[in-house]
Backbone as numpy.savetxt, mean C-alpha at the origin, in Angstrom:
# Nx Ny Nz CAx CAy CAz Cx Cy Cz
6.94 -4.63 -21.20 6.10 -3.43 -21.19 6.98 -2.19 -21.19
6.44 -1.11 -21.80 7.14 0.17 -21.71 6.93 0.75 -20.33
8.02 1.05 -19.65 7.90 1.48 -18.26 8.31 2.95 -18.14
7.34 3.78 -17.81 7.59 5.20 -17.63 7.03 5.60 -16.26
7.82 5.41 -15.20 7.33 5.59 -13.85 6.95 7.03 -13.51
5.93 7.18 -12.66 5.55 8.49 -12.14 6.39 8.69 -10.85
7.51 9.43 -11.02 8.41 9.62 -9.87 7.96 10.85 -9.08
7.74 10.64 -7.79 7.24 11.73 -6.92 8.41 12.49 -6.33
9.48 11.79 -5.97 10.67 12.45 -5.40 11.85 11.53 -5.60
13.02 12.17 -5.84 14.25 11.40 -5.97 15.45 12.27 -5.58
16.37 11.67 -4.83 17.68 12.32 -4.58 18.73 11.21 -4.68
19.91 11.49 -4.18 20.99 10.48 -4.29 20.81 9.27 -3.42
19.84 9.34 -2.48 19.71 8.29 -1.48 18.40 7.51 -1.55
17.35 8.17 -2.00 16.02 7.54 -2.00 15.26 7.86 -3.28
14.25 7.03 -3.59 13.40 7.27 -4.73 11.98 6.90 -4.32
11.03 7.80 -4.63 9.64 7.57 -4.30 8.83 7.70 -5.58
7.94 6.73 -5.82 7.17 6.75 -7.03 5.79 6.13 -6.77
4.92 6.24 -7.78 3.62 5.57 -7.71 3.68 4.22 -8.36
3.34 3.18 -7.57 3.24 1.84 -8.14 1.87 1.73 -8.82
1.85 1.33 -10.09 0.57 1.16 -10.75 -0.17 -0.07 -10.17
-1.46 0.03 -10.03 -2.25 -1.14 -9.61 -2.11 -2.23 -10.66
-2.01 -3.47 -10.18 -1.91 -4.61 -11.10 -0.51 -5.09 -11.33
0.48 -4.29 -10.91 1.89 -4.66 -11.11 2.46 -5.19 -9.79
3.18 -6.30 -9.87 3.83 -6.84 -8.69 4.84 -5.86 -8.13
4.99 -5.81 -6.79 6.04 -4.99 -6.20 7.42 -5.61 -6.45
7.48 -6.93 -6.29 8.71 -7.67 -6.52 8.39 -8.98 -7.22
9.43 -9.64 -7.76 9.22 -10.88 -8.46 8.65 -11.96 -7.58
7.87 -12.86 -8.14 7.33 -14.00 -7.40 7.31 -15.22 -8.29
6.62 -16.28 -7.85 6.59 -17.56 -8.58 5.96 -17.45 -9.96
5.15 -16.39 -10.20 4.47 -16.24 -11.49 5.45 -15.89 -12.60
6.57 -15.25 -12.23 7.52 -14.79 -13.25 7.03 -13.56 -14.00
5.91 -12.95 -13.54 5.38 -11.77 -14.20 6.29 -10.56 -13.95
6.13 -9.55 -14.82 6.92 -8.33 -14.65 6.60 -7.72 -13.28
7.63 -7.05 -12.73 7.43 -6.48 -11.38 8.14 -5.13 -11.30
7.67 -4.29 -10.39 8.17 -2.94 -10.25 9.66 -2.89 -9.94
10.12 -3.72 -9.05 11.52 -3.70 -8.63 12.46 -3.88 -9.83
12.25 -4.88 -10.63 13.13 -5.14 -11.78 12.98 -4.06 -12.86
11.74 -3.64 -13.09 11.50 -2.59 -14.10 12.19 -1.30 -13.69
12.14 -0.97 -12.39 12.72 0.27 -11.90 14.26 0.22 -11.97
14.83 -0.93 -11.66 16.28 -1.08 -11.76 16.74 -0.82 -13.21
16.03 -1.40 -14.16 16.38 -1.23 -15.55 16.17 0.22 -15.99
15.12 0.85 -15.50 14.86 2.27 -15.81 16.00 3.15 -15.33
16.47 2.89 -14.10 17.57 3.68 -13.53 18.85 3.44 -14.34
19.10 2.19 -14.69 20.32 1.85 -15.47 20.37 2.64 -16.79
19.21 2.71 -17.47 19.17 3.38 -18.75 19.21 4.90 -18.56
18.42 5.42 -17.61 18.33 6.87 -17.39 19.69 7.48 -17.04
20.43 6.79 -16.17 21.72 7.34 -15.70 22.91 6.71 -16.38
22.63 5.87 -17.41 23.70 5.23 -18.19 24.69 4.54 -17.26
24.15 3.75 -16.35 25.00 3.03 -15.41 25.46 1.69 -15.99
26.75 1.41 -15.96 27.24 0.13 -16.41 27.04 -0.96 -15.32
26.80 -2.16 -15.75 26.66 -3.27 -14.77 25.39 -3.21 -13.98
25.44 -3.85 -12.81 24.27 -3.99 -11.97 23.94 -2.68 -11.23
22.65 -2.35 -11.14 22.20 -1.15 -10.45 21.75 -1.53 -9.06
22.15 -0.76 -8.04 21.70 -1.06 -6.68 20.29 -0.41 -6.49
19.39 -1.18 -5.91 18.06 -0.68 -5.53 17.63 -1.45 -4.30
17.24 -0.79 -3.26 16.85 -1.45 -2.03 15.34 -1.39 -1.80
14.75 -2.54 -1.47 13.31 -2.62 -1.22 13.04 -2.30 0.25
12.10 -1.40 0.52 11.77 -1.01 1.87 10.44 -1.66 2.31
9.50 -1.74 1.42 8.16 -2.29 1.74 7.52 -2.75 0.45
6.34 -3.32 0.56 5.61 -3.82 -0.57 4.18 -3.33 -0.58
3.56 -3.37 -1.74 2.10 -3.20 -1.86 1.58 -4.44 -2.56
0.41 -4.89 -2.18 -0.20 -6.04 -2.86 -0.35 -5.74 -4.34
-0.30 -6.74 -5.17 -0.37 -6.58 -6.64 -1.53 -5.68 -7.09
-2.76 -5.88 -6.59 -3.84 -5.04 -7.10 -3.92 -3.65 -6.50
-3.02 -3.32 -5.57 -3.01 -2.02 -4.91 -2.02 -1.07 -5.58
-2.47 0.14 -5.85 -1.60 1.17 -6.36 -1.20 2.13 -5.23
-0.20 2.96 -5.51 0.13 3.99 -4.52 1.63 4.23 -4.34
1.92 5.04 -3.32 3.29 5.45 -3.05 4.16 4.32 -2.56
5.35 4.19 -3.19 6.32 3.22 -2.73 7.67 3.92 -2.61
8.45 3.45 -1.62 9.76 4.04 -1.28 10.85 3.02 -1.52
11.94 3.46 -2.17 13.11 2.60 -2.42 14.38 3.31 -1.96
15.36 2.51 -1.54 16.67 3.05 -1.24 17.60 2.95 -2.42
18.43 3.97 -2.64 19.37 3.95 -3.78 20.77 3.58 -3.35
21.01 3.49 -2.01 22.27 3.01 -1.48 21.98 2.00 -0.38
22.97 1.16 -0.09 22.75 0.14 0.96 22.54 0.79 2.33
23.28 1.90 2.58 23.16 2.59 3.86 21.75 3.15 4.03
21.24 3.80 3.00 19.90 4.39 3.05 18.85 3.28 3.24
19.02 2.18 2.51 18.09 1.10 2.58 18.02 0.50 4.01
19.19 0.22 4.58 19.22 -0.35 5.92 18.57 0.55 6.95
18.81 1.85 6.87 18.23 2.78 7.81 16.71 2.89 7.67
16.26 2.87 6.43 14.82 2.92 6.18 14.14 1.61 6.61
14.78 0.49 6.36 14.24 -0.78 6.81 14.13 -0.86 8.32
15.12 -0.26 9.01 15.08 -0.21 10.46 13.88 0.63 10.95
13.61 1.74 10.26 12.45 2.58 10.59 11.17 1.80 10.41
11.12 1.05 9.31 9.91 0.26 9.00 9.66 -0.78 10.09
10.72 -1.47 10.48 10.58 -2.52 11.53 10.17 -1.93 12.85
10.61 -0.70 13.12 10.30 -0.03 14.40 8.95 0.66 14.37
8.24 0.61 13.24 6.96 1.26 13.13 7.02 2.76 13.05
8.14 3.30 12.54 8.34 4.72 12.51 7.97 5.35 11.16
7.58 4.54 10.20 7.17 5.07 8.90 5.64 5.18 8.85
5.16 6.34 8.55 3.72 6.63 8.51 3.16 6.20 7.18
2.08 5.37 7.21 1.47 4.88 5.97 -0.04 5.08 6.03
-0.56 5.80 5.02 -1.99 6.06 4.98 -2.56 5.63 3.63
-3.79 5.15 3.70 -4.46 4.62 2.49 -5.84 5.20 2.36
-6.34 5.22 1.12 -7.74 5.46 0.85 -8.37 4.18 0.37
-9.55 3.87 0.90 -10.25 2.65 0.48 -11.72 2.97 0.28
-12.31 2.33 -0.70 -13.76 2.40 -0.87 -14.31 1.03 -0.51
-15.27 1.03 0.45 -15.84 -0.23 0.91 -17.23 -0.47 0.36
-17.61 -1.75 0.24 -18.86 -2.09 -0.36 -20.04 -1.83 0.57
-19.79 -1.66 1.84 -20.83 -1.31 2.80 -20.31 -0.20 3.69
-21.22 0.54 4.31 -20.85 1.63 5.19 -20.62 1.08 6.59
-19.48 1.37 7.20 -19.22 0.91 8.59 -20.28 1.48 9.54
-20.63 0.68 10.53 -21.59 1.16 11.57 -20.99 2.29 12.41
-19.67 2.23 12.60 -18.96 3.25 13.41 -18.14 4.12 12.46
-18.31 5.44 12.60 -17.65 6.36 11.66 -16.13 6.42 11.76
-15.60 6.17 12.95 -14.15 6.22 13.18 -13.79 5.24 14.27
-12.77 4.41 14.02 -12.45 3.38 15.02 -11.03 2.85 14.81
-10.51 2.27 15.86 -9.28 1.47 15.81 -9.70 0.00 15.66
-9.06 -0.71 14.72 -9.32 -2.13 14.56 -8.06 -2.91 15.00
-8.27 -3.81 15.93 -7.18 -4.63 16.43 -7.59 -6.09 16.28
-6.81 -6.84 15.49 -7.09 -8.24 15.26 -5.79 -9.03 15.29
-5.94 -10.33 15.02 -4.77 -11.23 14.99 -4.86 -12.00 13.67
-3.76 -11.95 12.93 -3.76 -12.42 11.53 -2.83 -13.59 11.32
-3.32 -14.53 10.51 -2.48 -15.62 10.03 -2.65 -15.71 8.54
-1.60 -16.20 7.85 -1.68 -16.28 6.39 -1.52 -17.73 5.94
-2.40 -18.13 5.03 -2.29 -19.45 4.37 -1.49 -19.22 3.10
-0.23 -19.60 3.12 0.65 -19.34 1.96 0.20 -20.08 0.73
-0.35 -21.30 0.92 -0.78 -22.11 -0.23 -1.94 -21.46 -0.97
-2.77 -20.69 -0.26 -3.90 -20.01 -0.90 -3.61 -18.52 -1.08
-2.47 -18.06 -0.57 -2.15 -16.63 -0.61 -3.28 -15.80 -0.06
-3.73 -16.20 1.11 -4.87 -15.51 1.71 -4.69 -15.41 3.24
-5.03 -14.26 3.79 -4.89 -14.04 5.20 -6.26 -14.19 5.89
-6.22 -14.55 7.16 -7.45 -14.68 7.98 -7.21 -13.96 9.28
-8.21 -13.22 9.73 -8.04 -12.49 10.98 -9.02 -13.02 12.03
-8.57 -12.90 13.28 -9.36 -13.36 14.43 -9.48 -12.20 15.44
-10.54 -12.29 16.25 -10.75 -11.25 17.27 -9.85 -11.45 18.48
-9.37 -12.66 18.68 -8.57 -12.94 19.86 -7.28 -13.63 19.46
-6.25 -13.55 20.29 -4.95 -14.16 19.96 -5.10 -15.66 19.72
-4.38 -16.15 18.71 -4.31 -17.57 18.42 -2.85 -17.92 18.13
-2.57 -19.22 18.20 -1.21 -19.68 17.90 -0.81 -19.29 16.48
0.42 -18.80 16.37 1.01 -18.41 15.08 0.34 -17.21 14.41
-0.51 -16.49 15.16 -1.11 -15.29 14.61 -0.29 -14.04 15.00
-0.33 -13.04 14.15 0.38 -11.80 14.43 -0.61 -10.66 14.68
-0.28 -9.82 15.61 -1.12 -8.66 15.92 -1.18 -7.72 14.71
-2.38 -7.26 14.37 -2.52 -6.27 13.28 -3.45 -5.16 13.74
-3.03 -3.92 13.46 -3.76 -2.74 13.93 -3.87 -1.72 12.82
-5.04 -1.09 12.74 -5.21 0.05 11.85 -6.26 0.98 12.45
-6.29 2.21 11.95 -7.29 3.20 12.33 -7.99 3.65 11.07
-9.31 3.75 11.11 -10.01 4.26 9.93 -10.98 5.39 10.32
-11.26 6.21 9.32 -12.25 7.26 9.47 -13.05 7.37 8.18
-14.38 7.36 8.30 -15.23 7.48 7.12 -15.24 8.93 6.68
-14.91 9.14 5.38 -14.88 10.50 4.84 -16.16 10.84 4.05
-16.79 9.82 3.47 -17.98 10.06 2.64 -18.72 8.75 2.40
-19.97 8.91 2.01 -20.82 7.77 1.68 -21.61 8.13 0.42
-21.40 7.37 -0.66 -22.09 7.65 -1.93 -22.70 6.33 -2.44
-24.02 6.30 -2.55 -24.74 5.16 -3.13 -24.33 3.84 -2.51
-24.22 3.84 -1.19 -23.91 2.61 -0.48 -22.43 2.27 -0.35
-21.59 3.04 -1.01 -20.14 2.84 -0.88 -19.55 3.91 0.01
-18.58 3.52 0.82 -17.97 4.48 1.77 -16.51 4.69 1.44
-16.06 5.93 1.56 -14.65 6.28 1.41 -14.01 6.32 2.78
-12.97 5.52 2.99 -12.28 5.45 4.28 -10.85 6.00 4.16
-10.45 6.76 5.18 -9.07 7.19 5.36 -8.46 6.26 6.38
-7.46 5.52 6.00 -6.89 4.46 6.86 -5.45 4.75 7.22
-5.12 4.67 8.49 -3.75 4.75 8.98 -3.34 3.34 9.40
-2.26 2.85 8.77 -1.83 1.47 9.02 -0.77 1.49 10.14
-1.02 0.79 11.21 -0.10 0.75 12.33 0.86 -0.46 12.24
0.39 -1.54 11.61 1.23 -2.72 11.36 1.11 -3.05 9.90
2.12 -3.74 9.37 2.12 -4.01 7.91 2.04 -5.50 7.60
0.97 -6.15 8.01 0.82 -7.56 7.73 0.30 -7.81 6.30
0.51 -9.03 5.82 0.09 -9.38 4.47 -1.42 -9.28 4.32
-1.86 -8.51 3.32 -3.30 -8.33 3.02 -4.08 -7.76 4.22
-3.38 -7.09 5.13 -4.01 -6.71 6.38 -5.27 -5.86 6.24
-5.20 -4.77 5.46 -6.36 -3.90 5.37 -7.52 -4.64 4.73
-7.24 -5.35 3.69 -8.29 -6.12 2.98 -8.96 -7.11 3.89
-8.16 -7.88 4.63 -8.69 -8.91 5.50 -9.45 -8.34 6.71
-8.89 -7.28 7.29 -9.55 -6.70 8.47 -10.88 -6.08 8.13
-10.96 -5.31 7.04 -12.20 -4.66 6.67 -13.25 -5.70 6.28
-12.85 -6.76 5.59 -13.77 -7.81 5.22 -14.30 -8.52 6.47
-13.41 -8.73 7.43 -13.82 -9.38 8.67 -14.85 -8.55 9.44
-14.76 -7.23 9.28 -15.70 -6.33 9.95 -17.03 -6.22 9.22
-17.10 -6.76 8.01 -18.35 -6.73 7.24 -18.45 -5.62 6.24
-17.34 -4.89 6.01 -17.32 -3.87 4.95 -16.08 -4.03 4.07
-16.08 -5.06 3.20 -14.94 -5.34 2.35 -14.67 -4.25 1.32
-13.48 -4.22 0.81 -13.11 -3.21 -0.19 -13.75 -3.52 -1.52
-14.24 -2.49 -2.17 -14.85 -2.62 -3.49 -13.86 -3.24 -4.48
-14.31 -4.22 -5.23 -13.47 -4.84 -6.27 -12.53 -5.88 -5.76
-12.64 -6.30 -4.50 -11.70 -7.28 -3.94 -12.23 -8.69 -4.17
-11.72 -9.37 -5.19 -12.19 -10.72 -5.56 -11.71 -11.77 -4.55
-10.73 -11.43 -3.74 -10.21 -12.40 -2.76 -10.95 -12.33 -1.40
-11.25 -11.12 -0.97 -11.88 -10.96 0.35 -13.26 -10.35 0.27
-13.70 -9.91 -0.91 -14.92 -9.18 -1.04 -16.19 -10.04 -1.00
-17.31 -9.36 -1.26 -18.60 -10.02 -1.22 -18.73 -11.04 -2.36
-18.25 -10.68 -3.53 -18.31 -11.57 -4.69 -17.02 -12.33 -4.83
-16.82 -13.34 -3.98 -15.60 -14.12 -3.97 -15.38 -14.77 -5.32
-14.16 -14.69 -5.83 -13.78 -15.42 -7.01 -14.15 -14.76 -8.32
-14.90 -13.65 -8.24 -15.29 -12.94 -9.47 -14.21 -11.89 -9.76
-13.70 -11.92 -10.97 -12.66 -10.99 -11.35 -13.22 -9.56 -11.47
-12.61 -8.65 -10.79 -13.01 -7.24 -10.89 -11.92 -6.47 -11.61
-12.31 -5.31 -12.15 -11.34 -4.54 -12.92 -10.24 -3.93 -12.04
-10.63 -3.47 -10.88 -9.63 -2.84 -10.02 -10.08 -2.87 -8.57
-9.08 -2.90 -7.70 -9.32 -2.89 -6.25 -9.27 -1.44 -5.76
-10.31 -1.03 -5.05 -10.41 0.37 -4.59 -9.64 0.60 -3.32
-8.32 0.42 -3.40 -7.40 0.67 -2.27 -6.15 1.33 -2.84
-5.74 2.43 -2.21 -4.61 3.19 -2.75 -3.78 3.76 -1.58
-2.47 3.52 -1.64 -1.55 4.07 -0.62 -1.23 5.51 -0.99
-1.84 6.46 -0.28 -1.75 7.83 -0.71 -0.75 8.72 0.08
-0.30 8.24 1.23 0.62 9.06 2.01 1.69 8.21 2.69
2.93 8.76 2.68 4.04 8.07 3.31 4.89 9.14 4.02
5.21 8.88 5.27 6.05 9.77 6.05 7.18 9.03 6.72
8.38 9.58 6.71 9.55 8.92 7.28 10.67 9.94 7.50
11.68 9.54 8.25 12.87 10.35 8.45 13.88 10.04 7.38
14.35 11.07 6.68 15.32 10.84 5.61 16.56 10.14 6.20
17.02 9.07 5.55 18.10 8.26 6.13 19.45 8.98 6.25
19.63 10.09 5.55 20.92 10.79 5.59 20.77 12.17 6.23
19.78 12.98 5.77 19.64 14.32 6.31 18.94 14.35 7.66
18.24 13.26 8.00 17.47 13.10 9.24 16.27 14.03 9.29
15.90 14.59 8.15 14.72 15.46 8.06 13.46 14.59 7.93
12.38 14.98 8.65 11.11 14.31 8.47 10.51 14.70 7.10
10.15 13.70 6.33 9.60 13.95 4.99 8.24 13.27 4.89
7.32 13.94 4.28 5.96 13.40 4.12 5.46 13.68 2.70
4.99 12.64 2.05 4.55 12.78 0.66 3.08 12.31 0.56
2.29 13.10 -0.16 0.90 12.79 -0.40 0.65 12.74 -1.89
0.05 11.66 -2.34 -0.20 11.47 -3.77 -1.51 10.72 -3.91
-2.52 11.38 -4.49 -3.85 10.79 -4.56 -4.02 9.85 -5.79
-5.03 9.01 -5.79 -5.20 8.06 -6.88 -5.42 8.74 -8.22
-4.91 8.14 -9.30 -5.17 8.66 -10.63 -6.67 8.50 -10.94
-7.13 9.15 -11.97 -8.55 9.07 -12.31 -8.96 7.65 -12.64
-9.97 7.16 -11.97 -10.57 5.89 -12.34 -12.04 5.88 -11.82
-12.81 4.94 -12.28 -14.25 4.96 -11.95 -14.54 4.71 -10.49
-13.58 4.09 -9.75 -13.79 3.86 -8.33 -13.69 5.13 -7.54
-12.56 5.87 -7.73 -12.27 7.00 -6.88 -12.83 8.32 -7.37
-13.10 8.47 -8.66 -13.55 9.74 -9.21 -14.76 10.32 -8.48
-15.80 9.54 -8.15 -16.95 10.14 -7.46 -16.62 10.70 -6.08
-15.51 10.27 -5.52 -15.13 10.63 -4.14 -14.06 11.73 -4.07
-13.62 12.25 -5.20 -12.46 13.16 -5.19 -12.67 14.39 -4.32
-13.88 14.90 -4.24 -14.15 16.08 -3.44 -14.00 15.84 -1.96
-13.93 14.54 -1.56 -13.88 14.18 -0.17 -12.49 13.69 0.27
-11.53 13.74 -0.65 -10.16 13.32 -0.30 -9.63 14.21 0.83
-8.78 13.68 1.70 -8.24 14.48 2.81 -7.54 15.73 2.30
-7.70 16.83 3.04 -7.05 18.09 2.62 -5.60 18.06 3.06
-4.71 18.50 2.17 -3.27 18.51 2.52 -3.04 19.38 3.78
-2.10 18.92 4.63 -1.80 19.66 5.86 -0.84 20.81 5.56
-0.91 21.84 6.36 0.03 22.94 6.25 -0.45 24.04 5.36
């Protein structure tokens, strides 16, 4: 595929861009094209770099999810950012459209998650269970249009499929989610979940940096654009 990334910010140490929905974050068993390899090749060509290009992975987004992703351009920057991620110091916010309106307008969700690797599907429980990991998020309803709700979500932990599994468990799955949604197994055009904000401490300058990037035009998010969170400051 022709790869022309939407780069939000770049310096000598880090690179931030929008991952298109439907593209793998990193390579997997499918062998399909993925953002990590495409970005490495893009950097090699753009900067005319000979040999292998260094690129460090900090986090992932599920294949059907679009949004902001952060990469390290040096091993030092990557290690420091990975340490921030492990310590829960990186701020991650998402917009989601759910198929039903939550009964509570704003809440913290705390569950326990386990993943079935053979099915590539996570399951959440209300109480601790063996081999389950704690998962936490905060949501706030921003709007309700024709039975669909727009949620502003702050992710406190980064478990596999966490947002999708937690919201489905609560009875308001994400629109277009064929894995966790109401219409299980039916292929949908797009999943209405987008990583719109990322905040972290720059690995070299130590400056707090925060980036906001809203979803591109599509039929899921367009009706809700007037209700997107207002930029701070």
